[in-house]
C-alpha positions in Angstrom: 87.1 -88.0 -66.3 89.0 -85.6 -64.2 88.5 -84.7 -60.5 89.7 -81.5 -58.8 89.9 -81.2 -55.0 88.6 -77.8 -54.2 88.6 -77.9 -50.5 89.0 -80.4 -47.6 88.2 -80.0 -44.0 87.6 -82.1 -40.9 84.3 -81.8 -39.0 83.3 -84.0 -36.1 86.0 -86.5 -36.9 84.8 -86.7 -40.6 86.8 -85.7 -43.6 84.7 -83.6 -45.9 85.9 -83.1 -49.4 84.6 -80.7 -52.0 85.3 -82.1 -55.5 84.7 -80.9 -59.0 84.3 -83.7 -61.4 84.6 -83.3 -65.2 83.2 -86.1 -67.3 84.0 -86.4 -71.0 80.4 -86.7 -72.3 81.4 -87.7 -75.8 83.2 -90.8 -74.4 80.2 -91.7 -72.2 77.9 -91.3 -75.2 80.1 -93.6 -77.4 80.1 -96.3 -74.7 76.3 -96.1 -74.4 75.9 -96.4 -78.2 78.1 -99.5 -78.4 76.0 -101.2 -75.7 72.8 -100.3 -77.6 74.3 -101.6 -80.8 75.0 -105.0 -79.1 71.3 -105.3 -78.1 70.0 -104.8 -81.7 
């Protein structure tokens, strides 16, 4: 998983972050499969 900070700004004392998050779906899919295999 990778995150990219696109923009950050301060509004009314709050820090607002604009992020782009990239998730490796193949890795997530493999993790779900191993959990399902355990249940069988």
